[in-house]
N, C-alpha and C positions, 0 to 999 in steps of 0.2 A: 375682600372687592367693595370696592365701592360703589350701593346702589344708587347713589345721588348721582354720579357723574353717568351712570347708563341711562338713567331716564331723565339727565339735564337736557332743555332743549337745543344746547348748544353741541351734541353728541349728534355726530355724522347720523349715526341710525335713527336717532326720533326724529331728525328732520327729514330724511328720506320716509319715514312712516307717516310724518305727517303732510306730505306732498301727496302721497300715494291715498291719503284720507282727503285732501282737498281732489284731489281729479277723481276721488269716486262721486263727490256733491257736483263737481263741475259736470259732469258726466250726465247727473240727474236732472241738473238745470238746461241743458242743452236739450235733454229728451223731451221734457215737458213744453219745452217753449220751440220745439220742431215739429212738433203735432199738426197743426194745419201747416201745410208745407210752403207757402207762400212767404212764412217765417226762416225758411233753413239758413237764407244770407244772413239774417241778422243775428242768428241762434251762434252758424257760426264766427262770425265775426267779433262775436261778443266772447265766446269761448279762445279767440285770438288774442281779447285785448288781456284776458283775466292769465292766460297763460306766459304770454308775455311778459307781464310784471311777477309771474310766480317762480323765474327761471332766475327772475334779476333779484327773487327777495324782499321785491318792493310791495307786495299785495298788500292789502288791509281788510276789510270784510268784505270777502269774496261774492256774498251774494248784493249784496248793495252795488258792487263793481259791474258784476256781472248784468244786471239790471240797466245802471248806467248805458253801458256799453250798448247793449240791446237796444233802447230807445234811440239812442243818439245814431247808431250806426243805421238803423233799420230802412232809410231810403236808397241811400248809396248802397250798402250790403246787399239789399236786395235787387237792386238793380244790375250788380256785376255778377250776382250768383245767377239770374237766369238768361243773364247774357251770355253769362261761359257756358252754360247747359245748350242755349240755343245752339251757338256758332258749335260745338264740338257735335252737337245731334246732326247737323248738315252736314258737315265735315265729313262724318263717319259712314252718312247717308251715300254723298257721292263718293268718297275713295269705294267702299262697295259696289255700289253702280259702275262706274267707270271700270272699276279694278277686272270687273269680268268680261269688258268688254274684247271684243275681237282683234280693234283696234290700236295699232303701237300707240298713234296718238291721244287715245284716249286713256290707256295705261300706264303712259306716261304724265297725264295729267292726276291720275289717280295719285301717282308716286309726290306730285308736285306738292296737290292737297294733304297728304299726309304728312310734307316738311312744313306746313306753314301749319297744318296743327299742333304738331310737337313744339315749333315756338311759340304758335301763341298760349297754347300749355306751359311753355316755361315762364311768361309774364303773369300770365293767369294766378297764377300761385301765389302770385303777392299781392294782388288786388284786395282780397280782403284783409291780411294782414297790415297794408300799407291803411285803409279806412281805420283799422281799428288803433292804428296808433299815431296815425298823423291826420291831422283837419285841412283838408286840399279837395278842389272840385273835381267830379268824375274825369274832367280832361285834363285836370294835374294829374290824377292817382294813375290814370292811363299811361302816362307821358313817361313817370315814374318808374311802374313798372317795366315796362321796357325798357329804357334806361337800366334799371337797375338787371332785370333777365341779360339784356345782350352783355354787360360784366361780366357776369356770373353764372356763365354756363354750367359748370361742375356744381354749383351748390343748388341750381334750377332744376339741375335734372335729380339732384337728390331729394329734392323739396317734391317732385312730382312723387317719387318712389314711394316717400313716405304718403304721401296724398293717396296712392291707387295700389300701390303692392301691398303696402303695411296693412292696410284691414282686412285685404285678402287673405295675407299669411295668418292672422290674428282668428280670423274666418276658420280655415283650414286645418289650421297646424299647432295653435295655440287658445284653443277658444274659450279657456277660464281666463284671458284677458281680456275679454268682451265687455264685461262688466266696467270696465271704462270706457265703451266705445270711444265716439269721435273724440275724446277729450286726450286721448292718448297720445295717437299720432299728431295734435296741434301740439299738444305739448311737447311732442321731440321736435319739431319743426321749430317751435319758439328758441329754442336753442341756437339755431342757424340761423334764423331771422332777426335773432340780436346781433347776432354777428356781424351779418351785411349789413343790417342798419345802420352798424354803429360807424363800419366805414364810409357810409354813403356820403357825398357832399351834400351840401342844402342846397345846390341847383337841380341835384336829382331828385328831390322829395319835392 
């Protein structure tokens, strides 16, 4: 048995373990930079930036790249994060309020709100990754997210599941995976996002 080949960096198992170690470190960075809640958008954006590079095997010094993305993405990422939270909160409140009404018209309105929220979230899953990957204005990023979501509804649904359902599955079924925190769902999303962005036209971004 050639032990040099087993522990060589070119070995698939070694590369896999190295990525796990990097995810643990990224999770630590993400947690400490998210402690003040107003930095959640910037820390998530920095996670997308580093994991998008990680899945392409283009990462360099993770810590330096993470904080570079954190600083550069802070204004736009913070705006997008709280915008998504605010729209989602308003839509959920209206849905439950109108859904309990005895008036048929208001119940129908509740379903329209639910449909709007679903498509909004389909587009919202791209806002922070686009901010991390491309230099664009807030309006340009919105337009790009809407265009990509409308042309990739199936992938948008998968991304939404990874955003919402996977953390719950980890929390209630695979608790040991919680050591990877938000870095794991973001990392898995990055495989899909790289594929989606690669197929986007320049006009969409």
